[in-house]
C-alpha positions in Angstrom: -30.2 37.1 -166.0 -28.1 34.6 -164.1 -27.1 31.4 -165.4 -29.0 28.8 -163.6 -27.1 25.4 -163.3 -29.5 22.5 -162.6 -28.3 19.7 -160.4 -27.8 16.4 -162.2 -29.1 13.5 -160.0 -28.3 9.8 -160.6 -29.9 6.9 -159.0 -29.0 3.3 -158.2 -30.9 0.7 -156.5 -29.5 -2.5 -154.7 -31.7 -5.4 -154.8 -30.3 -6.7 -151.6 -29.1 -4.0 -149.1 -26.2 -6.5 -147.5 -24.8 -6.8 -151.0 -23.9 -3.2 -152.6 -21.7 -4.9 -155.4 -24.9 -5.8 -157.1 -26.9 -2.8 -158.2 -29.1 -1.4 -161.3 -28.6 1.8 -162.6 -31.6 4.2 -162.6 -30.8 6.9 -164.7 -30.4 10.6 -164.4 -32.8 12.8 -163.0 -33.4 16.6 -162.5 -34.0 16.6 -158.6 -33.4 14.4 -155.6 -37.2 14.0 -155.3 -37.5 12.5 -158.8 -34.8 10.1 -158.0 -36.2 9.2 -154.5 -39.6 8.5 -156.2 -38.4 6.4 -159.2 -36.1 4.4 -156.7 -39.4 3.7 -154.2 -41.3 2.5 -157.0 -38.7 0.1 -158.0 -38.1 -1.1 -154.5 -41.6 -2.1 -154.0 -40.7 -5.2 -155.8 -37.5 -5.6 -153.8 -38.5 -5.8 -150.0 -34.7 -6.4 -149.1 -33.4 -3.4 -151.2 -32.0 0.1 -150.7 -31.4 3.0 -152.9 -28.8 5.8 -153.4 -29.2 9.1 -155.0 -25.9 11.0 -156.2 -25.7 14.6 -157.1 -23.2 16.0 -159.8 -21.7 12.7 -160.1 -18.4 12.2 -162.2 -16.5 8.8 -163.0 -13.6 8.1 -160.9 -12.0 6.3 -164.0 -13.3 8.6 -167.0 -12.2 5.8 -169.4 -14.7 3.5 -168.0 -17.5 6.2 -168.4 -20.8 5.0 -166.7 -19.4 1.7 -165.5 -16.8 3.6 -163.3 -17.4 4.2 -159.5 -19.2 7.4 -159.5 -17.9 10.3 -157.0 -20.6 12.6 -156.3 -20.8 16.2 -154.6 -23.6 14.8 -152.2 -25.2 11.2 -151.9 -28.4 10.5 -150.3 -28.9 6.8 -149.2 -32.0 5.2 -147.6 -31.2 2.7 -145.0 -34.4 0.4 -145.2 -34.8 -1.1 -141.6 -38.2 -2.6 -142.5 -39.7 -4.2 -145.7 -42.1 -1.2 -146.1 -41.5 1.6 -148.3 -43.8 4.9 -148.5 
């Protein structure tokens, strides 16, 4: 039986898409879809917000742990051009 490795997705939301220095860590997810759905639910209260989901992320500075900038194998970010999320 092959050793199946699941992707580790992490999510962040930005309350104001123009200020990426302020963000909220959503946590870890098993899939991009899970990350996206959680992000969109949270963004319903933040019409100027945006989200980012990263796959298999590692801290740039391991000594800082989760507070460090994350380097991800893949990053998916929604650019919100309107205030409506679906």
